[in-house]
N, C-alpha and C positions, 0 to 999 in steps of 0.2 A: 041089774042092767036090763033094759028092755030091748025088744027086737029092733027098734028103730034107732037106737043109739049106737054110735060107732066109737070104738076105742082108737085113739090115735096110735098109729103104727101097726094096727092089726086090720088088715083089709077084710072086708066081708065079701060074700059071693056077689052081692048086688053091685058093690063098688068095682069089683074086678070086671064084671061084664060092662059096666058103664065106662070104665077107663079104656077098654078095648075098643068100644064104639067111638069114643072121642078120638082115640089115636087114629082110627081108620079115617075119620073125617078130617083130621088135621094134617095128614100126610098128603101133600099136594103132588100131582104128577110133575116131573121135571119139565121146565119150560125153556125154550131157547131164548138166549139173551142176545139182543142186537146191540152192537156197540156203535154209538153215534159219536163221531169226533168232529169237533168244530173245524171248519175250513181254515181258520187262522192257525190252529194248532198243527194241522196237516201241512200247511204251507211252511210254517216255521221248521218243522221236522225235515221237510224236503230240502229246504235251503241249507239247513245245518249239515245234512248228509252230503249235499253237493260241495259245500265248502270243505268239509273233511276230506272228501275224495280229491278235490283239486289240490289241497294242501299236501296230501300224500303223494300225488303225482309230481308236484313241484319238488318235494323233498327227494323223491327218487331221481328226478332229472338232475338236480343239483349234485347228488351223490355220484350219479353215473358219470357226470362230466366234471367233477370237482378236480380231478387230476389233469384235465385237459389244459394245455398251455396254448396261448395264442402266440403264434410264431411271427406273424406279419401284421402290418397295420391293416385295420379292417376296411373292407370295401362294401358299401351297402349292397345287399342282395347277393353277396358272394360268400359261400361257406368257406371258412378258413381251413387250412390244411390240418388234418387230424394228427399225423405223425411227423410231419415236416412242413416247413413253410411253403405256402402256395404264392408264388410271385407272378403277378400279371403285368406283362410288358406290352407296349403298343408300338406300332409303326404305321407309316403310310405305305402305299403300294406303288409309288411312282419313281423309285430310285433303284432300278436294277443295276447290278446284280445284288445290291445291298438290301433292298426292300421291294418286294413285288408280290403278285399273286401267282401261286403255282397252279398251272392249268394241266389237265390230263395230257399225257400219262404221268407227268412229274408229281402232281398232287391233285387234290379234289377241291380246287378253288379256295385254298386257305392261304394265309400269309406265309411268305417264304423269303428266302434270301440269306445273305451272309449273316446279317444281324440275328435273324430267327435261328439259324443253325448254331451260332455261338451261344445264344440264350438257351436253347434246348440242350446243348452240350454241357452247360453248367449243372444239369441234373446229375450227371455221372461223377462230378468232382466236388459238388457242394452239398449234396443231400437235401435238395430242394425240388419242388415241383414248379415248372415254369409253364405258364400259359401265355401264348402270344395272340394278339388281336390287332385288328385294323383300326386306325383312327386317322384323322387329318393331322398333318404336321402342326398346323396352327393350334390344335388342341393340346400339344405338348409345349410348344414355344410360340407365342404370338409375336411374330416379327413386326407387325404393323404398330403394335403398342409397346413393343419391347418389354413384354411381361410374360410370366408363366401362362401357359395355355389353360383355358378354363377347366377342361376335363382332368388334366393332371393336378391342377390346384384343388379341385373338388373331390379328388380321390376316386375317380372312375377306374383308374389303373395305378399301379405302383410306380411305373417309370416308362420312359420311351427309349427305343433302341436306335443305334447308329447316329448319335449326336456327337458333334465335335465340341470339345471344350475350348470355347473362345474366351478371351479375357474381356472383362467388362461387366455389364449389368446382369448377365445370366448368373454370375456367382452370388449375387444377392438373393436370388430366388431358389437356386437349385444346386445340388451336388452332382458331380460327374464321376463316373468310374474311370479307371485307367483306360487308355486307348486299347482297342482290340485289333487295330490295324497298324501299319507302319506310320512313321512320323509324318508323311505327307497327307494322310487321311486318318488321324487318330480317333476314329469313331468309338463311342462307348455308350454307356447307359446314363440317362439323365433322370434324376429323381428330385422330388421337392425337398427343399432344405428345411422348412418349418412345418408345423401343424400336425405331425404324426409323432 
């Protein structure tokens, strides 16, 4: 064998030096890689993440309130009672001592009267929350058209206070509570008959 022939598997001194030089040249310094993501892929990821977040929030809300019962007919814009029914009753303010406005020192210009007092007294015996508010009598019962008042019919409140149960057309539209006064003025609560 001559000096310039190489036996396979047996490195020579020249080959070793050459391999080292080639290895030095082939080892490139590490370079930073920039990641370019298409805007469509980024938007898809963002939307997916948002949907997952909203779904998780919705599930949490449903589980949190899954055992919540609705105790009373819903009124738009009014949060129902959490632990007991919240009943909203209305009255006008022109029939003292049954329905009027309490002025200082009696009250802070809120609805008052015998009807209000009886309604608030129900909280102690019926385990309900009662909210009283003012309305026009015609919004409870429209005497000019002999029909249920538009606010009571549209569910702005649950019922009206200090109404007398008269025979006739009112029974087709509404239900009446028992009287809260003696027989000569058997005023009670008037509620819609249908729709809830």
